[in-house]
Each structure stands twice: as structure tokens, then as C-alpha cells.
C-alpha positions as CSV (number, residue, x, y, z in Angstrom):
1,M,84.9,53.3,66.6
2,G,85.9,54.6,69.9
3,K,88.3,54.1,71.9
4,V,89.1,52.9,75.4
5,A,90.5,54.7,78.7
6,A,92.4,52.5,81.1
7,K,93.4,53.8,84.5
8,I,96.0,50.7,85.5
9,K,97.3,50.0,88.8
10,V,101.2,49.0,88.4
11,M,103.0,48.1,91.5
12,P,106.9,48.1,91.6
13,Q,108.7,45.2,93.1
14,S,110.0,47.9,96.1
15,P,110.3,50.7,97.3
16,E,114.2,51.2,95.8
17,V,112.8,51.0,92.4
18,D,113.4,54.4,90.2
19,L,109.7,55.7,89.5
20,D,110.8,58.4,86.5
21,A,112.6,55.5,84.9
22,L,109.6,52.8,85.6
23,Q,107.4,55.1,83.9
24,E,109.6,55.4,80.8
25,R,109.9,51.6,80.4
26,L,106.1,51.3,80.8
27,E,105.6,53.5,77.9
28,Q,108.3,51.6,75.8
29,S,106.4,49.0,76.6
30,L,103.1,49.7,74.9
31,P,101.7,47.9,71.7
32,E,101.0,49.7,68.9
33,G,97.9,52.1,68.7
34,A,98.4,52.2,73.0
35,K,99.2,55.5,74.4
36,I,99.6,56.7,78.2
37,N,97.4,59.7,78.6
38,G,99.2,60.6,82.3
39,F,100.3,59.0,85.5
40,E,99.0,59.3,89.1
41,R,101.1,58.2,91.8
42,D,99.7,56.6,95.3
43,D,101.6,56.3,98.9
44,V,100.8,52.6,99.3
45,A,102.8,51.7,102.6
46,F,106.3,51.4,103.5
47,G,107.9,53.8,101.2
48,L,106.0,51.6,98.2
49,V,104.6,53.9,95.6
50,A,101.8,52.5,92.9
51,L,101.5,54.2,89.4
52,F,98.4,54.3,88.2
53,P,98.7,55.4,84.3
54,T,95.8,56.0,82.3
55,V,96.2,54.2,78.8
56,V,94.0,55.0,75.9
57,V,93.6,52.2,73.4
58,P,91.5,51.6,70.2
59,D,88.3,50.2,70.8
60,E,89.5,47.8,67.8
61,S,92.1,46.3,69.9
62,G,89.7,43.9,71.9
63,G,90.6,46.1,75.7
64,T,93.6,46.4,77.8
65,E,95.0,42.7,77.7
66,A,98.0,43.7,75.8
67,V,98.8,46.3,77.4
68,E,98.7,44.6,80.4
69,E,100.8,41.8,79.3
70,G,103.3,44.2,78.3
71,F,103.1,46.3,81.3
72,Q,104.1,42.9,83.5
73,S,106.8,42.1,81.7
74,V,108.6,45.6,82.6
75,D,111.6,45.0,84.8
76,G,110.9,46.4,88.0
77,V,107.1,45.5,88.1
78,E,105.5,43.3,90.8
79,S,101.9,43.5,89.9
80,V,99.5,44.9,87.1
81,S,95.5,45.0,87.4
82,V,92.9,47.1,86.0
83,D,91.3,49.9,88.4
84,S,89.0,51.4,86.1
85,V,88.0,51.3,82.4
86,G,85.7,54.1,80.2
87,R,84.9,54.7,76.9
88,L,86.0,58.2,75.0
């Protein structure tokens, strides 16, 4: 089986959230077998910046649901949504 790469949009709760610390917490919340292959940042509005981690998960893990649930439980995260998905 192969691997799946997903670009996931993570919105912080406020512009005051430390994005570097948030990135570390997101990495720690990953389920076994998943890894982050880089982060992008995108200015949204009013000082709010969205994080876009690219997550690689094994195809047999059944998708990105476990990653999304892990990210949603991280302190400082307002919302999580999948931006794009592709096979590697």
C-alpha cells in the first residue's frame, strides 16, 4: 500500500496564539504512523494566520480522520478542515 498526503487547514482560536508553539502541539498530537511534512502559513484577516500542515499517513490507516480529531483536541485550535488530499 502507498501513502496519502493531506494539506489540512488549522485555524487558531485568536491572533494571540503562538503559532510556533501550536505547530509543536500539532506534531505531538499525531497518531502513530502519521508525520508532518512541513507547514505553510496564510494570513486570513485581522492578524489571524491559518496553519497548513502537510500530513503524510499510510493508505491503510483509512484516511485523515484520526489526524483531524487529534488536531481538533489541541489547545488553541478553533477549527480543522482538509484542504486537499493526494496519493504519494
